[in-house]
C-alpha positions as CSV (number, residue, x, y, z in Angstrom):
1,M,-30.2,-33.2,30.9
2,G,-28.3,-30.8,33.4
3,R,-25.7,-30.2,31.1
4,V,-28.2,-29.7,28.1
5,V,-29.6,-26.5,30.6
6,V,-26.1,-25.6,31.5
7,G,-25.5,-25.8,27.6
8,I,-28.5,-23.7,26.9
9,L,-27.7,-20.8,29.5
10,A,-24.3,-21.0,28.2
11,I,-25.3,-20.1,25.0
12,F,-28.1,-17.8,26.1
13,G,-25.1,-15.9,28.1
14,I,-23.0,-15.6,25.5
15,W,-25.7,-14.2,22.7
16,M,-26.6,-11.6,25.9
17,L,-22.9,-10.5,25.5
18,W,-22.6,-10.4,21.9
19,W,-26.0,-8.2,21.6
20,A,-24.8,-6.2,24.4
21,I,-21.2,-5.5,22.7
22,G,-23.1,-4.9,19.5
23,Q,-25.9,-2.6,21.1
24,F,-22.9,-0.5,22.7
25,S,-20.6,-0.3,19.6
26,H,-24.0,0.5,17.7
27,Q,-24.8,3.4,19.7
28,K,-21.0,4.7,20.3
29,G,-20.9,4.7,16.6
30,L,-23.5,6.9,15.7
31,E,-22.6,9.2,18.5
32,A,-19.2,9.6,17.3
33,W,-20.4,10.3,14.0
34,I,-22.5,12.9,15.2
35,D,-19.7,14.4,17.3
36,A,-17.5,14.1,14.3
37,R,-20.1,16.4,12.2
38,R,-19.9,18.9,15.2
39,A,-16.4,19.4,15.2
40,E,-16.3,19.8,11.0
41,G,-18.7,22.7,12.0
42,W,-22.0,20.9,11.2
43,V,-25.2,21.8,13.0
44,A,-25.6,18.2,14.5
45,D,-28.2,18.2,17.3
46,V,-30.3,15.4,18.7
47,G,-32.6,14.8,21.5
48,E,-32.1,11.3,22.2
49,L,-30.3,8.3,20.6
50,D,-31.4,5.1,22.1
51,T,-30.8,1.4,20.8
52,V,-33.4,-1.5,21.8
53,G,-34.3,-4.6,20.4
54,F,-32.7,-7.3,22.4
55,P,-32.3,-10.3,21.5
56,S,-32.3,-10.2,18.0
57,R,-32.6,-6.6,16.9
58,F,-30.9,-3.3,16.7
59,D,-33.4,-0.9,16.7
60,T,-32.1,2.6,17.2
61,T,-34.4,6.3,17.2
62,L,-33.2,9.5,17.2
63,T,-35.3,12.2,18.4
64,E,-35.2,15.8,17.4
65,V,-32.9,15.7,14.5
66,N,-31.3,18.4,13.2
67,L,-28.4,18.4,10.5
68,A,-26.8,21.1,8.5
69,D,-23.8,21.2,6.2
70,P,-22.2,24.9,6.1
71,A,-19.7,23.6,3.3
72,T,-23.0,22.9,0.9
73,G,-26.0,24.7,3.1
74,V,-28.0,21.4,2.8
75,A,-30.0,20.8,5.8
76,W,-32.8,18.3,7.4
77,A,-34.9,18.5,10.2
78,A,-37.3,15.9,11.9
79,P,-39.1,15.1,15.1
80,F,-37.7,11.3,14.8
81,V,-35.7,8.5,12.6
82,Q,-35.3,5.3,13.3
83,F,-32.8,2.8,12.0
84,L,-33.9,-1.0,12.4
85,S,-31.7,-3.9,11.9
86,L,-31.6,-7.7,12.7
87,A,-28.7,-8.0,15.1
88,Y,-27.1,-11.3,13.0
89,K,-27.0,-8.8,9.8
90,P,-26.3,-5.2,11.2
91,T,-25.9,-3.7,7.2
92,Q,-29.1,-4.5,6.3
93,V,-31.1,-1.4,7.4
94,I,-34.8,-0.2,7.2
95,A,-35.3,3.3,7.8
96,V,-38.6,4.6,9.3
97,L,-39.4,8.7,8.8
98,P,-41.8,10.8,10.3
99,Q,-44.9,12.0,8.8
100,E,-43.4,15.3,8.6
101,H,-40.1,16.8,7.8
102,R,-38.2,19.6,6.7
103,F,-35.4,19.5,3.9
104,S,-33.5,23.0,3.0
105,T,-31.1,23.9,0.4
106,P,-29.6,27.3,-0.2
107,L,-32.3,27.7,-2.8
108,Q,-35.5,26.8,-0.3
109,T,-36.8,25.0,2.1
110,M,-39.4,22.1,1.7
111,T,-41.9,20.8,4.1
112,I,-42.3,17.2,3.6
113,A,-45.4,15.4,4.4
114,H,-46.7,11.9,3.8
115,S,-48.9,9.1,5.3
116,E,-46.1,6.6,5.2
117,A,-42.1,6.2,4.2
118,K,-39.8,3.3,4.6
119,A,-36.6,3.1,3.0
120,S,-34.2,-0.2,3.2
121,L,-30.6,0.2,2.7
122,F,-28.4,-2.8,2.2
123,L,-24.4,-1.9,2.7
124,K,-21.7,-3.7,2.1
125,P,-19.7,-5.3,4.7
126,S,-17.0,-3.1,5.7
127,T,-15.5,0.0,7.2
128,S,-16.7,2.3,4.7
129,L,-20.1,0.8,4.9
130,A,-20.6,1.5,1.2
131,L,-24.1,1.0,-0.8
132,D,-25.0,-2.2,-2.3
133,R,-28.6,-1.1,-2.8
134,A,-31.7,0.7,-1.4
135,R,-35.0,1.2,-1.9
136,L,-37.6,3.8,-1.0
137,V,-41.5,3.6,-0.8
138,V,-43.8,6.6,-0.1
139,D,-47.3,6.7,-0.1
140,T,-49.6,10.1,-0.2
141,L,-46.8,12.7,-0.4
142,E,-47.1,16.6,-0.1
143,I,-44.2,18.5,-0.9
144,G,-44.2,22.6,0.2
145,S,-41.8,24.9,-0.6
146,N,-41.2,28.5,1.0
147,L,-41.3,29.7,-2.4
148,G,-44.7,29.1,-2.7
149,W,-45.4,25.6,-4.9
150,D,-46.5,22.7,-3.7
151,V,-47.4,19.1,-5.3
152,T,-49.0,16.2,-3.9
153,L,-48.4,12.3,-5.3
154,R,-50.2,8.9,-4.9
155,E,-47.5,7.0,-4.8
156,G,-43.5,7.2,-5.0
157,R,-40.7,4.4,-5.9
158,F,-37.1,4.8,-5.5
159,A,-34.5,2.2,-6.2
160,A,-30.3,2.3,-6.6
161,E,-28.0,-0.5,-7.1
162,D,-24.4,-1.1,-7.3
163,I,-24.3,-3.3,-10.5
164,G,-20.6,-4.1,-9.7
165,A,-18.7,-1.8,-11.9
166,D,-16.4,1.0,-10.5
167,N,-18.7,3.4,-8.7
168,V,-21.3,2.6,-11.1
169,Y,-25.3,2.7,-10.0
170,R,-28.3,1.9,-11.8
171,V,-31.2,4.4,-10.4
172,G,-34.9,3.7,-11.2
173,A,-37.9,5.8,-10.0
174,E,-41.7,6.0,-10.6
175,V,-44.4,8.6,-9.2
176,L,-48.0,8.3,-9.8
177,E,-50.5,10.7,-9.8
178,L,-48.4,13.7,-9.1
179,R,-50.8,16.6,-8.7
180,P,-49.2,20.2,-8.9
181,S,-51.2,22.9,-6.9
182,E,-53.6,24.8,-8.3
183,D,-51.5,28.3,-8.7
184,M,-48.9,25.7,-10.5
185,R,-51.5,24.3,-12.7
186,D,-52.7,28.2,-13.7
187,L,-49.4,29.0,-14.9
188,L,-48.6,25.8,-16.9
189,D,-52.0,25.3,-18.3
190,P,-54.0,28.6,-18.1
191,A,-56.6,27.2,-20.3
192,G,-57.4,24.3,-17.9
193,L,-57.0,21.4,-20.9
194,L,-54.9,19.0,-18.8
195,P,-56.0,16.8,-16.1
196,D,-55.4,17.6,-12.6
197,A,-52.7,14.9,-11.8
198,V,-49.5,14.0,-14.3
199,E,-50.6,10.2,-14.4
200,S,-46.9,8.8,-14.4
201,L,-43.4,9.8,-14.1
202,R,-40.9,7.3,-14.7
203,L,-36.9,6.9,-14.4
204,D,-34.4,4.5,-15.4
205,A,-30.6,5.3,-15.8
206,T,-27.1,4.0,-15.3
207,L,-25.1,6.8,-13.5
208,G,-20.9,6.6,-13.3
209,F,-19.4,8.6,-10.2
210,D,-16.2,9.7,-9.5
211,A,-16.5,7.8,-6.0
212,P,-18.4,5.2,-4.3
213,W,-21.5,5.8,-2.0
214,D,-20.4,5.1,1.1
215,R,-20.0,6.9,4.4
216,N,-17.7,9.4,3.1
217,A,-20.0,10.8,0.6
218,L,-21.9,12.2,3.8
219,E,-19.2,13.0,5.8
220,D,-16.6,14.7,3.4
221,A,-18.0,14.9,-0.1
222,R,-20.7,13.9,-2.1
223,P,-19.6,11.8,-5.5
224,Q,-20.1,13.6,-8.7
225,V,-21.7,12.1,-11.9
226,R,-19.1,11.6,-14.8
227,T,-21.1,9.1,-17.0
228,F,-25.0,9.5,-17.6
229,E,-26.7,6.6,-19.6
230,L,-30.5,7.4,-19.9
231,T,-32.3,4.4,-20.8
232,N,-36.0,5.8,-20.3
233,L,-37.3,9.2,-18.7
234,S,-41.3,9.4,-19.4
235,A,-43.8,11.4,-18.4
236,R,-47.9,11.2,-19.4
237,W,-50.5,13.9,-18.6
238,G,-53.4,13.6,-20.3
239,D,-52.6,14.1,-24.5
240,V,-49.0,15.4,-23.4
241,T,-46.3,12.5,-23.5
242,F,-42.8,12.7,-23.3
243,R,-39.8,10.0,-23.6
244,A,-36.1,10.7,-23.7
245,A,-33.2,8.3,-23.7
246,G,-29.4,9.1,-24.4
247,D,-26.0,9.4,-23.1
248,L,-23.8,12.0,-21.6
249,V,-20.6,12.3,-20.1
250,V,-19.7,15.0,-17.7
251,D,-16.4,16.7,-16.9
252,D,-14.6,17.6,-13.6
253,I,-16.5,21.0,-13.6
254,G,-19.7,19.5,-14.4
255,V,-20.3,20.4,-18.0
256,P,-22.3,17.8,-19.8
257,E,-21.5,16.5,-23.5
258,G,-23.6,13.8,-25.3
259,R,-26.8,14.0,-26.5
260,I,-30.7,12.9,-25.3
261,T,-33.2,12.0,-27.9
262,I,-36.5,13.3,-26.8
263,K,-40.0,12.3,-28.4
264,A,-42.7,14.8,-27.4
265,V,-46.3,14.7,-28.1
266,E,-48.6,17.8,-28.0
267,W,-45.1,19.3,-28.2
268,R,-46.6,22.6,-28.6
269,Q,-48.3,22.9,-25.6
270,M,-45.1,21.1,-23.7
271,L,-43.6,24.3,-25.2
272,Q,-45.6,26.7,-23.6
273,M,-45.5,25.0,-20.6
274,A,-41.7,25.5,-20.3
275,V,-42.5,29.4,-21.6
276,N,-44.8,29.5,-18.6
277,A,-42.5,28.4,-16.2
278,G,-39.5,30.5,-17.0
279,L,-37.5,27.3,-18.5
280,V,-37.8,28.9,-22.0
281,P,-37.2,32.7,-22.7
282,E,-40.0,34.5,-24.2
283,A,-37.4,35.8,-26.8
284,F,-36.8,32.4,-28.1
285,V,-40.6,31.3,-28.6
286,T,-41.1,31.9,-32.2
287,T,-37.5,30.7,-33.1
288,A,-38.4,27.6,-31.3
289,E,-41.8,27.1,-32.6
290,S,-40.5,27.5,-36.5
291,G,-37.1,25.0,-36.0
292,L,-39.4,22.3,-34.0
293,G,-42.6,23.1,-36.3
294,L,-40.4,22.0,-39.4
295,L,-38.6,19.0,-37.5
296,A,-42.2,18.0,-36.6
297,A,-43.8,18.2,-40.2
298,L,-40.4,15.9,-41.3
299,S,-41.6,13.4,-39.0
300,G,-44.8,13.1,-40.7
301,D,-46.6,13.9,-37.7
302,P,-47.2,18.1,-36.9
303,D,-47.8,17.4,-33.2
304,T,-45.0,15.3,-32.4
305,I,-41.1,16.1,-32.3
306,D,-38.6,13.3,-32.3
307,V,-35.4,15.4,-31.8
308,P,-31.8,15.6,-30.1
309,L,-31.1,17.6,-27.6
310,G,-27.5,18.3,-27.9
311,F,-24.8,19.4,-25.6
312,S,-21.5,20.5,-26.8
313,G,-18.8,23.1,-25.6
314,G,-21.0,23.9,-22.7
315,R,-24.3,24.9,-25.0
316,M,-27.3,23.0,-25.5
317,S,-29.6,23.0,-28.5
318,L,-32.8,21.1,-29.2
319,G,-32.3,19.9,-32.7
320,P,-31.4,23.1,-34.9
321,V,-32.4,25.5,-32.2
322,P,-30.0,26.8,-29.7
323,L,-31.1,26.8,-26.0
324,G,-28.2,28.7,-24.5
325,P,-25.9,27.4,-21.7
326,A,-25.9,24.1,-20.9
327,P,-26.8,23.5,-16.9
328,L,-24.0,22.0,-15.1
329,I,-24.5,18.6,-13.2
330,V,-23.1,19.0,-9.9
331,I,-24.3,17.3,-6.6
332,R,-24.1,19.8,-3.3
């Protein structure tokens, strides 16, 4: 009996030592990452950094977090963030976000609020900590911009997964009951013909990048899209429905080449919303209506178009209608 007790105490002591070493390495690793960002010129301020959870967890809380990358102008600020993992599975992490935080780009600053947001990250066990898969679930999300727009949604889900090929990830997203602000609705739908909320938005795509999404993606440079296979991008807002699918190849400076097939119901209303939002110049409206009306007539339903959105030579066109320069696909 005495030997059993001694054995149990020895195992417990070894586990305590192992947990203490793991906790120290975990904490010092985060502190070293923050110091390295500061050395690169980042704003990397943290109020407190503490890891607890003995005997079976590493639960790390960072308070008063302010991160800003001067090279891209992207910044994030939050009162706290938590990273939770099991001590024997440290590469499987749950991130808990605060109910309100700020995300900034060179173009705008967005205040993000939600009733609950949790992300799970499954990283590959290596020094680079490459992404294996990730999930994000957000309930009752509100986003407000300093440019004057705001939206809310009832539920949002996002997922990404390494599919095993070189730097290729499958990405999916679903947004339910997206409600633009009253000002945005008045802009997009001045006649008030549509419901208050976009019923659903869905995305299913496979993206190939020029580098893996790992710790270097945050520390050095973001991987850039090189192939884009869109299986489904769809939206429903009242009688207005939209679906797109197709493939693009993106060159080294972000210029896309390829074709996305678009099917739109109540396309005239959709075109007018694009004009109201400033996405389509007023000068192109008559030409666009004539060309798209002809395509809709050929399809047999004057309210529906089924037409390719083409990207070629740095330009884009919707069927026979030229739309102007193609947007660059660049991740800052």
